[in-house]
N, C-alpha and C positions, 0 to 999 in steps of 0.2 A: 413421775418420781425419777429421780436420778439414780442410775445403777452404774457403779466403777467397778469393773471386774479387775482391770489393772491400773496400778497408780503410775507407773512411769510408762512414756511413751517413746522417749527419746526425741520428739519433735521439736523440743526447745533447746536442744543442744547447739544448734548454730546461732542461737541468740533471737530467735523467733517465737512466737507464740500464737496461738489462734483465738481469734474473737469468737463469740457466739455465732456469728453470721458466717463462720469459716472462712473470714479474711485472715491471711498472714499478715503480721506486723512484727517490728522489733519489739523487743521487751522493754525498750527503754522510752517508748513513744508516751505521749501524754496520756492517752487514753489507758494504757497499761499502768502508768504510774497511778492515775486517778483511782482506778479500781483496787490497786494494790495497797493505795493509801486508807481504802475502806476496808480490804481485809486486816491490817493491820490495827484500826480502830476496833474491830470486831474482836480480835484478839486481846486487847486491853480491857475490852468490856467483858471478857471471859474472866479476868482476874478481878474484876469488880463484883461479879456474881459471886465469886468465892468469899467476898466480905459482907454479903446483905442478905436479907431473906425475906420472906412474907411477899406482900404487894410491891416491894421494891425489887425484888429478885424477878418477878414475874413482868415487871416492866421493862428491867434491862433486857430479859430474854425475848421480850417481843421488839425492843430496839435492834438485838442481834440478828433476829430473823428479817426485820427490814433491811438491815445492812446487807444481807446475802440478797434480797431484791434489790437494792442499789447497785450492789456490784454486778449484778446481771444486767441491769439497765445501761451503766456505762460500759459495759465490755459488748453492747450492740449498738454498732453505730445507727443512727437515726436514719441515714441515707441509704437507699438502697432498697431493691424489692425484698430481701430477707428480713428486713426489720418489722415487716408487718406480724401483728401477734406476739410481740417481744414483751417480755416481764418488764414492766416500767413503774417507778413510783408513782403513788398518786395523790391529788391534794387531799384525800381522806387521811393519808399517812401523815401529811403535815399538819393537818388540823387536828389530829390526835396528838402530836407532841405539844402542839399549842393549848390544847386542853390541860394536859398534865403540867405545864410550865406553870400556867395560872392556878392551877389547884395547889401545887407545890409553894409557888411564891407568895399566895395568900396568907400563908402562917409564918413567913421568915421575917426575921428581925430587919428593920430596913438598913440599908448599907450606908455606912459612915466614912467608907474608904475604900480603896482597891484591896482586894483579897489576896494574900499570899497563899498558894497552894500548898495544902496541907491540914492540919486539925488531925481528924481520925484517920485511920489507915484507909477506910474506905473512902473518905473524902479525897485523899491525897490521890487513890487509884481512878476516882472519877475527874480528878482535875488533869491527869495524865491523859486520859480518853478525851477530854475537851481540847488539849492542844492539838493530839492527833487528828480529832474532827476539823479541828481549823486548817490543818496541814491539808486533809482530804478536801476541804472546801475550797482553797487555794487552788489545789490541783483540778479540780473540776472547773473553777473558774479560767484557768489558763488553757483547759481543752475548749472550753466554750468560746474562746476566742478565736479558734480555728475550725472547730467542727460543732455541728447542731450537738445540742446536750438539753435532753429534757427537763424543762423548768422547774418541774415538781421536784425532780432529784437535788437541782441546786438549792431550793428553798428548804428541803429536806435537811441537807448538811449544814446549812444556816441555823436553823431551828434546833438541830441537834445540838449544836455547840453550845447555844443558849440553854437549853434543856439540862445538858450535863453540868452547867454553871450552876443552875439552880438547884438540883440535886446534889452537888458537893457541897452547898449551902446547908440544905437539909439534913445531910448526914453528919453535919456539925452542930448538931443540936438546935436545929432550925436557925441556925445562923449566930446562935449565943457563942459557939467557940470557933468562928472564925478566925484566922490569924490575919490580922489588918496590917496592910501596909503603912509604915511611919515615913513620909516623904523626908529625905535627908537625916533620917533618925539615926543613921549610922556614921554618918560622915566624921563626927568628932571622938567616936569611939578609938580607945587605945588598945 
């Protein structure tokens, strides 16, 4: 278990931070950006949890825990001798997301248009989380072009943004209260 006796270390004052393996890197590197986006996503999901309860709150809490695993995964380079035994996202975590997507999607109204973020407050927060998840996905993809990244971690982020889209619809009365995009619908409005 993690034990933090002191919150500040002064180690980052010069613009560098330590990865899990002890490597010092600039705070603006692709790796730090990727796990920073995951951290922001986790924070937005904290807002979501304030809006939901029951099984949905349990599901979101599980995802938040996964996101700490994902942050640790991204903060540990795959290259080098110190990555053995590192905490990594697994295919099982991806499969769990897929199962939840399928379960939620099975009761939703069919899509008739693209959806505008909004509807209920809970759905609006989930749409915000989905947008942050997409940004985290882009950051992990950019990192993967330069360094090895656990493929299960990349799949997890991709499925998570899909999961959040479906969850947002579920929180809008199973899609019946979705706000639909009307292509060109406001062009002639005065």
